[in-house]
C-alpha positions in Angstrom: 0.0 0.0 0.0 2.7 2.5 1.0 4.7 1.6 -2.0 1.7 2.2 -4.2 1.0 5.6 -2.7 4.6 6.6 -3.1 4.6 5.7 -6.8 1.3 7.6 -7.3 2.7 10.7 -5.6 5.9 10.6 -7.7 3.7 10.4 -10.8 1.7 13.5 -9.7 4.9 15.5 -9.0 6.4 14.6 -12.4 3.2 15.8 -14.1 3.2 19.1 -12.1 6.8 19.8 -13.1 6.0 19.1 -16.7 3.0 21.4 -16.6 5.0 24.2 -14.9 7.7 24.1 -17.6 5.0 24.4 -20.3 3.4 27.4 -18.5 6.7 29.2 -18.0 6.8 30.3 -21.7 10.2 28.8 -22.3 9.0 26.9 -25.3 11.4 26.2 -28.1 11.7 29.0 -30.7 9.9 28.5 -33.9 11.7 29.2 -37.2 10.0 31.9 -39.3 10.4 32.1 -43.1 11.9 35.5 -44.1 9.7 37.8 -46.3 10.8 38.1 -49.9 12.8 41.3 -50.7 11.2 43.3 -53.5 13.4 45.5 -55.7 12.1 48.5 -57.7 12.3 47.9 -61.5 13.9 50.9 -63.2 11.9 52.5 -66.0 13.6 52.1 -69.4 15.4 55.2 -70.6 13.3 57.5 -72.9 14.5 57.3 -76.5 16.5 60.2 -77.7 14.4 62.6 -79.8 14.7 62.0 -83.5 16.7 64.8 -85.3 14.4 66.9 -87.3 14.3 69.9 -89.6 13.2 73.3 -88.3 12.2 76.0 -90.8 9.8 78.8 -91.8 9.1 80.6 -95.0 7.0 80.5 -98.1 6.6 77.0 -99.5 5.5 78.1 -103.0 7.0 78.6 -106.4 9.4 81.6 -106.1 9.3 81.2 -102.3 12.0 80.4 -99.7 12.9 78.7 -96.5 15.0 79.9 -93.5 15.7 77.5 -90.7 18.1 75.0 -89.0 19.3 71.6 -90.1 18.9 68.5 -87.8 21.4 68.2 -85.0 24.5 66.4 -86.2 24.1 67.3 -89.9 27.3 67.2 -92.0 25.7 67.9 -95.3 22.2 68.8 -96.7 20.3 69.3 -99.9 17.1 70.8 -101.3 16.4 68.6 -104.2 19.7 68.3 -106.0 21.0 71.6 -104.7 23.5 71.5 -101.8 22.7 73.8 -98.9 25.3 76.1 -97.3 25.1 75.5 -93.5 26.1 78.1 -90.9 28.2 77.3 -87.8 25.0 77.3 -85.8 23.2 75.0 -88.2 21.2 77.7 -89.9 20.4 77.7 -93.6 18.6 79.5 -96.4 17.0 77.8 -99.4 14.5 78.8 -102.1 12.2 77.4 -104.8 12.4 78.4 -108.4 9.6 80.0 -110.3 9.0 76.7 -112.0 9.6 74.4 -109.0 8.1 70.9 -109.0 5.2 70.2 -106.6 7.2 68.0 -104.3 10.9 68.4 -103.4 13.0 66.6 -100.8 14.8 68.4 -97.9 17.6 65.9 -97.0 20.2 65.9 -94.3 23.1 63.4 -93.8 24.2 63.1 -90.2 27.6 62.2 -88.9 26.3 58.8 -87.9 25.3 58.1 -91.5 21.6 58.4 -90.8 19.5 60.2 -93.4 16.8 62.7 -92.3 14.5 63.4 -95.2 11.4 65.5 -95.4 9.3 65.9 -98.5 8.0 69.4 -99.0 4.9 70.3 -100.9 5.5 73.4 -103.0 2.2 75.1 -103.9 1.8 76.3 -107.5 1.3 80.0 -108.4 -1.2 81.6 -110.8 1.2 83.5 -113.0 0.2 86.4 -115.1 0.2 84.8 -118.6 -0.5 86.8 -121.8 -1.3 84.9 -125.0 -0.5 86.7 -128.2 -1.3 85.7 -131.8 2.2 86.6 -133.1 5.2 84.4 -133.8 8.0 84.3 -131.2 11.1 86.2 -132.2 14.2 84.3 -132.9 16.5 84.1 -129.9 19.6 84.2 -132.1 22.0 87.1 -131.9 24.8 88.2 -134.1 28.3 87.2 -133.5 29.3 90.8 -133.1 26.7 91.3 -130.4 27.7 88.2 -128.5 31.4 89.2 -128.6 30.3 92.3 -126.6 27.8 90.4 -124.5 30.0 87.5 -123.5 32.3 89.3 -121.1 29.3 91.0 -119.5 27.6 87.6 -119.0 30.8 86.1 -117.6 31.1 89.0 -115.1 27.6 88.5 -113.9 28.1 84.7 -113.4 31.4 85.3 -111.6 29.8 87.9 -109.3 26.9 85.7 -108.3 29.4 82.9 -107.5 31.2 84.9 -104.9 30.9 83.9 -101.3 31.4 86.9 -99.1 30.1 85.6 -95.7 27.4 88.3 -95.7 24.5 87.7 -93.3 21.8 89.9 -94.8 19.8 86.7 -95.7 18.8 86.5 -92.0 16.9 89.9 -92.1 13.4 90.8 -93.2 13.9 92.5 -96.6 12.6 96.0 -97.3 11.7 97.5 -100.6 14.7 99.2 -102.3 12.3 101.9 -103.5 8.6 102.4 -103.5 6.4 103.4 -106.4 4.2 102.0 -109.1 4.8 98.3 -109.8 5.0 98.1 -113.6 6.0 94.4 -113.9 5.4 91.4 -111.7 7.7 88.5 -111.1 6.8 85.4 -113.2 4.9 87.3 -115.9 5.1 85.5 -119.3 4.0 85.7 -122.9 2.9 82.7 -124.9 3.5 83.3 -128.7 1.1 81.2 -130.7 1.5 78.4 -128.1 5.2 78.8 -127.7 6.3 80.2 -124.3 8.7 83.1 -124.1 11.0 83.8 -121.1 9.3 84.8 -117.9 10.0 88.0 -116.1 12.7 87.3 -113.6 12.2 90.1 -111.2 9.9 92.9 -110.2 9.8 96.4 -111.9 9.2 99.5 -109.9 8.6 102.9 -111.5 9.0 105.7 -109.0 10.3 108.2 -111.5 13.7 108.9 -113.1 16.5 109.7 -110.7 14.8 108.4 -107.6 17.3 107.0 -105.1 17.1 103.3 -104.3 18.6 101.4 -101.3 19.9 98.0 -100.3 17.0 95.8 -99.2 19.2 93.9 -96.8 22.8 93.9 -95.6 25.4 92.5 -98.0 28.5 93.0 -100.1 28.6 94.6 -103.5 30.0 92.0 -105.9 29.3 93.9 -109.1 28.8 97.7 -109.8 29.2 98.7 -113.4 27.6 100.8 -116.1 27.2 100.2 -119.9 25.9 96.7 -119.9 24.0 95.8 -123.1 20.8 94.7 -121.5 21.1 95.8 -117.8 22.6 99.2 -118.4 23.8 100.3 -114.9 24.0 97.1 -112.9 24.5 96.5 -109.2 24.7 93.0 -107.6 24.7 92.5 -103.8 25.6 89.2 -102.2 23.4 88.7 -99.1 25.1 85.4 -98.1 24.2 81.7 -98.3 23.9 81.9 -102.1 21.3 84.6 -102.1 21.9 87.8 -104.1 20.0 90.8 -105.4 20.5 92.5 -108.8 19.4 96.1 -109.7 19.1 97.0 -113.3 18.9 100.1 -115.5 20.4 102.5 -112.9 21.2 106.0 -114.0 23.8 106.4 -111.2 25.7 104.0 -109.0 27.1 105.3 -105.7 28.7 102.1 -104.3 31.9 100.2 -105.3 32.7 96.5 -105.8 33.8 94.9 -102.5 31.9 97.5 -100.4 29.9 96.2 -97.5 26.4 97.9 -97.4 23.7 98.0 -94.8 20.0 97.7 -95.2 18.5 101.0 -96.2 21.8 102.4 -97.5 21.6 104.4 -100.8 23.3 102.4 -103.6 22.0 104.0 -106.8 19.4 106.0 -108.7 16.6 104.8 -110.9 17.1 105.2 -114.7 16.4 103.7 -118.1 19.9 102.6 -119.1 20.4 99.4 -121.1 17.4 97.8 -122.7 14.5 99.6 -121.0 11.4 101.3 -122.4 11.2 103.8 -119.6 12.8 104.7 -116.3 12.3 102.0 -113.7 14.2 99.7 -111.3 14.2 96.0 -112.1 15.0 94.1 -108.9 15.7 90.4 -109.1 16.6 87.9 -106.4 18.4 84.6 -107.0 19.4 81.8 -104.7 22.0 79.6 -106.5 20.1 78.8 -109.8 16.6 79.5 -108.4 14.7 82.7 -109.2 12.8 84.2 -106.2 9.8 86.5 -106.1 11.0 89.6 -104.2 7.4 90.3 -103.1 7.5 87.1 -100.9 10.5 88.4 -99.0 9.2 92.0 -98.5 5.5 91.6 -98.2 3.1 94.0 -100.0 4.2 97.6 -100.6 2.7 100.1 -98.1 
């Protein structure tokens, strides 16, 4: 009996100890799985902006463009004509009186990439006169051409000069104001055969009226006695753009002289082949003929 009680008491004590250990909170630590680490995904870099042309002007026959070539350009063309490019990427270009309806503006970058933009050149409604007479023969005598040839060569050489002038950047002004007696682009059709179109604009303010430089530039030709032009002045405005002033009765500038916009350069006359006193003003960019009216705007 005693032995049985002792064994029962020992069992009770052992159970109490076990229960106390469980209640003490000293339970074995449980392993916890660590939370996954989330890393932010970086956004892909934005693509570099595509190089593009920047320009403004008159996209029409006889019109022009002024602007900047795409960044990184090493050479550029308008159609088949190479553009002169300034150190800052600026350029001037123009459309001939008979320009096609679509012409490409193309830049070649240093990377070899080509940046091309097709321009739509709007047509003009030219002043056309149809006459029922035969067109005169364009032939000239050898004696006349012997006199004319050195004049023509002097004009071509003058227009080929590159003086670094920057007048092309400015808004042009009228060299003189008066009655407009001949519009740019005017043309006669002789029994279906077209004659030459009028390459400039004629202004008739009266004989002897002073006229001025429409923009800054350098005088590349200033001579009298030309067969057709009479007293002739040509001013280079830079970037291949030049002005010619025909039929002057007086020339007050010299070849090689830098002139400023508004400076007196000559007086209106009827020298050369002219039917009356007027100033014929023409503008040319490389081989393209421009309408002066588009650079100046209407006369006040």
